[in-house]
C-alpha atoms as one frame of an Amber mdcrd trajectory, in Angstrom:
protein
  39.991 -30.904-114.352  43.361 -29.355-113.034  41.877 -29.012-109.894  40.142
 -32.840-109.326  43.746 -34.052-110.553  45.362 -32.166-107.745  42.942 -33.068
-105.319  43.789 -36.850-106.444  46.933 -36.310-105.560  46.399 -34.700-102.019
  44.493 -37.977-101.660  47.523 -40.172-101.996  49.754 -38.033-100.153  47.039
 -38.110 -97.195  46.968 -41.971 -98.348  50.525 -43.047 -97.937  51.461 -40.535
 -94.983  48.672 -41.424 -92.759  49.845 -43.586 -89.529  48.023 -46.871 -90.446
  49.763 -47.101 -93.660  52.929 -46.048 -92.079  52.537 -49.197 -89.787  51.162
 -51.411 -92.398  54.778 -50.322 -94.192  56.639 -51.088 -91.164  55.403 -54.550
 -90.742  55.710 -55.272 -94.520  59.416 -54.926 -94.193  59.804 -57.096 -91.034
  57.895 -59.798 -92.687  59.514 -59.664 -96.000  63.297 -59.360 -93.901  61.923
 -62.835 -91.899  60.908 -64.306 -94.962  63.824 -63.578 -97.134  65.835 -64.591
 -94.181  64.285 -67.938 -93.779  64.119 -68.659 -97.706  68.066 -67.536 -98.016
  69.004 -69.896 -95.158  67.112 -72.615 -96.871  68.378 -71.906-100.100  72.051
 -71.942 -98.296  72.005 -75.164 -96.461  70.245 -76.301-100.089  67.173 -77.631
 -98.334  64.992 -76.518-101.147  65.433 -74.632-104.636  63.478 -71.741-105.976
  64.855 -71.768-109.393  66.312 -68.591-110.983  66.482 -66.896-107.877  68.901
 -69.399-106.085  71.896 -67.485-107.234  70.580 -64.489-105.065  68.655 -66.366
-102.274  71.933 -68.685-101.789  74.483 -66.031 -99.806  73.025 -66.002 -95.872
  72.363 -62.151 -95.605  70.544 -61.325 -98.814  67.541 -60.329 -96.471  69.263
 -57.375 -95.824  69.878 -55.869 -99.121  66.049 -56.532 -99.979  64.774 -54.757
 -96.726  67.240 -52.021 -97.447  65.652 -51.809-101.293  62.085 -51.704-100.249
  63.346 -49.307 -97.710  64.759 -47.048-100.385  61.585 -47.441-102.504  59.361
 -46.257-100.366  61.959 -43.408 -99.449  61.862 -42.494-103.267  57.970 -41.986
-102.904  57.947 -39.572-100.042  60.411 -37.808-102.286  58.132 -37.489-104.773
  55.504 -36.082-102.138  58.268 -33.323-101.025  58.758 -31.875-104.002  55.850
 -29.577-103.870  56.161 -28.523-100.926  59.749 -26.713-101.126  62.576 -27.452
-103.891  65.311 -27.399-101.417  63.623 -29.788 -99.277  63.386 -32.116-102.475
  67.414 -31.628-103.408  68.042 -32.269 -99.862  65.935 -35.560 -99.683  67.227
 -36.470-102.865  71.082 -36.288-101.194  69.230 -38.318 -98.448  68.320 -41.198
-100.115  71.502 -41.247-102.010  73.525 -41.793 -98.426  70.868 -44.572 -97.887
  71.571 -45.837-101.017  75.410 -46.014-100.057  74.280 -48.250 -96.772  72.062
 -50.174 -98.761  75.149 -50.924-101.232  77.422 -51.274 -98.406  74.675 -54.014
 -96.850  74.920 -55.422-100.335  78.382 -56.098-100.388  77.864 -57.795 -96.951
  75.349 -59.746 -97.808  77.717 -61.303-100.480  80.511 -62.014 -97.993  80.479
 -65.645 -97.792  83.981 -66.018 -95.524  84.877 -63.797 -92.697  88.201 -65.929
 -91.963  89.999 -65.280 -95.450  91.327 -61.630 -95.761  92.614 -62.605 -99.312
  88.958 -63.341-100.154  86.909 -60.132 -98.069  89.832 -57.615 -98.866  87.710
 -55.717-101.669  84.300 -56.325-100.133  85.441 -54.993 -96.806  87.147 -52.132
 -98.487  83.809 -51.054-100.652  81.653 -51.366 -97.431  84.289 -48.835 -95.995
  83.639 -46.746 -98.224  80.319 -46.360 -98.715  79.550 -46.563 -94.885  82.045
 -43.373 -94.583  80.748 -41.678 -98.004  77.219 -41.988 -96.490  78.134 -40.532
 -93.014  80.124 -37.575 -94.858  76.537 -36.845 -96.877  74.403 -37.104 -93.367
  76.794 -34.820 -91.742  76.691 -32.560 -94.501  73.184 -32.433 -95.343  73.258
 -31.666 -91.469  75.122 -28.505 -91.764  72.825 -27.852 -94.635  69.679 -27.822
 -93.385  70.549 -26.015 -90.341  71.683 -23.075 -92.705  68.211 -23.184 -94.372
  66.322 -22.421 -91.525  68.401 -19.874 -90.414  66.989 -17.677 -93.228  63.125
 -18.028 -94.330  63.532 -19.076 -97.742  60.766 -17.280 -98.934  60.329 -17.924
-102.226  57.276 -15.510-102.373  56.115 -15.382-106.147  53.777 -13.060-107.069
  51.057 -16.313-107.563  52.742 -18.886-104.636  49.271 -20.724-104.959  49.681
 -21.427-108.768  52.947 -22.125-108.867  52.141 -24.875-106.278  49.552 -26.491
-108.458  51.938 -26.632-110.811  54.520 -28.680-108.823  52.011 -30.917-107.769
  51.036 -31.703-111.114  54.770 -32.444-111.728  54.970 -34.662-108.899  51.972
 -36.287-109.851  53.501 -37.248-113.499  56.784 -38.648-111.202  54.013 -40.609
-108.983  53.080 -42.014-112.429  56.197 -42.872-113.395  57.241 -44.272-110.069
  54.828 -46.861-110.381  55.456 -47.646-114.173  59.273 -48.161-113.486  58.641
 -50.581-110.580  55.938 -52.535-112.816  58.649 -52.327-115.286  61.507 -53.881
-112.705  58.910 -56.226-111.292  58.044 -57.904-114.328  62.067 -58.220-115.474
  62.500 -59.530-111.669  59.793 -62.334-112.305  60.968 -63.304-115.682  64.903
 -63.370-115.275  65.162 -63.528-111.256  67.324 -60.146-111.064  65.906 -56.749
-110.074  67.220 -54.124-111.956  67.372 -51.268-109.094  66.354 -48.477-111.364
  66.791 -45.860-109.462  68.995 -44.134-112.198  66.246 -44.473-114.423  63.791
 -42.729-111.716  66.443 -39.974-111.232  66.389 -39.491-114.926  62.925 -38.315
-114.755  63.412 -36.164-111.669  65.899 -34.111-113.607  63.337 -33.325-116.092
  60.743 -32.270-113.882  63.102 -29.870-111.901  64.049 -28.254-115.184  60.255
 -27.653-116.010  60.433 -26.424-112.521  63.067 -24.053-113.222  61.648 -22.902
-116.296  58.052 -22.117-115.015  59.432 -20.237-112.233  60.411 -17.970-114.393
  56.999 -16.828-114.705  56.793 -15.794-111.321  60.200 -14.229-110.375  63.173
 -13.274-112.535  65.593 -12.524-109.448  68.925 -13.668-110.237  69.650 -15.396
-107.048  66.845 -17.477-106.896  67.091 -18.391-111.060  70.713 -19.727-110.312
  69.627 -21.387-106.707  67.237 -23.332-108.820  69.106 -23.914-111.644  72.403
 -25.198-109.396  69.663 -27.276-107.705  69.345 -29.069-111.023  72.826 -29.557
-111.828  73.032 -31.219-108.222  70.163 -33.289-109.144  72.110 -34.738-112.830
  75.265 -34.768-110.666  73.662 -37.273-108.397  71.981 -39.192-111.403  75.474
 -39.588-112.858  77.007 -40.809-109.486  74.270 -43.478-109.144  75.844 -45.221
-112.403  79.934 -44.826-111.784  82.016 -47.308-110.118  82.830 -47.762-106.668
  85.079 -44.736-104.634  83.988 -42.742-107.966  80.325 -42.735-107.021  81.288
 -42.142-103.607  83.731 -39.375-104.523  80.904 -37.622-106.931  78.123 -38.161
-104.190  80.163 -36.453-101.416  81.185 -33.872-103.797  77.508 -32.962-104.884
  76.918 -32.822-101.024  79.524 -30.086-100.414  78.463 -28.319-103.472  74.874
 -28.043-102.207  76.151 -26.812 -98.785  78.746 -24.164-100.310  75.590 -22.965
-102.293  73.544 -22.534 -99.097  76.163 -20.686 -97.393  76.515 -18.395-100.351
  72.595 -18.098-101.140  72.244 -17.270 -97.158  74.716 -14.639 -97.317  73.690
 -12.448-100.087  70.048 -13.140 -98.648  71.298 -11.107 -95.265  73.245  -8.660
 -97.643  70.106  -7.886 -99.873  67.938  -7.794 -96.754  70.305  -5.111 -94.792
  70.340  -3.184 -98.324  66.995  -2.606 -98.777  66.343  -1.651 -95.328  68.996
   1.200 -95.471  67.827   2.235 -98.706
């Protein structure tokens, strides 16, 4: 039964990462952007009315927010597929998603900017756009250095039974995939009923936290190496900090997000140094 479930997950990965599906997703993004742009223009000039959705479509640049929100949802899907491959890659993907969320928030502020000429009316919006933009850029830069460090040394989680550990992570990833679709269905129902989209990224990250904790606990079955256990546990802490940053106000969420990226970078530097030291000591002894 477990083998069949794992095969089901592998089929989902092959399906969603196939070139044909990626092309269709790209076409869907372009189509959604154009349709939302047309609807926004028609609502803005009061040529049509779409009921409860008038409040969101009345902004002429709302289509940008819609396109980036759909892109983020698809990136969340790719995060699930990365989880069984490597925990460090999964955390890197989470921070990449956080940077994209900040960019989305910058575009969201821009989409609600109706008057470009009055500084007194647009000052707060422009300041928020700058904070989100530079916060996303900072995380992008920090993660570039982090991934470069991780590639210098082979982070070999060589457990006694690596295959079994990967299978367990695939089962957890399948649980995440089911949670992803359930959260998405709930948000869609609320969108139809109220005209408001919940953007439940924080809810998904809450589920992800529990998944990461289970991975740490399961990893203890295959290794009791202090440095690896500490590294995995620190990854969970980073996920919790990302989750908290999604619920904070502007400025504070960017500060916590960038601080989390710096924490992950320092963790990579120290872990790589310790790996080099321990390897050298093993060779000399």
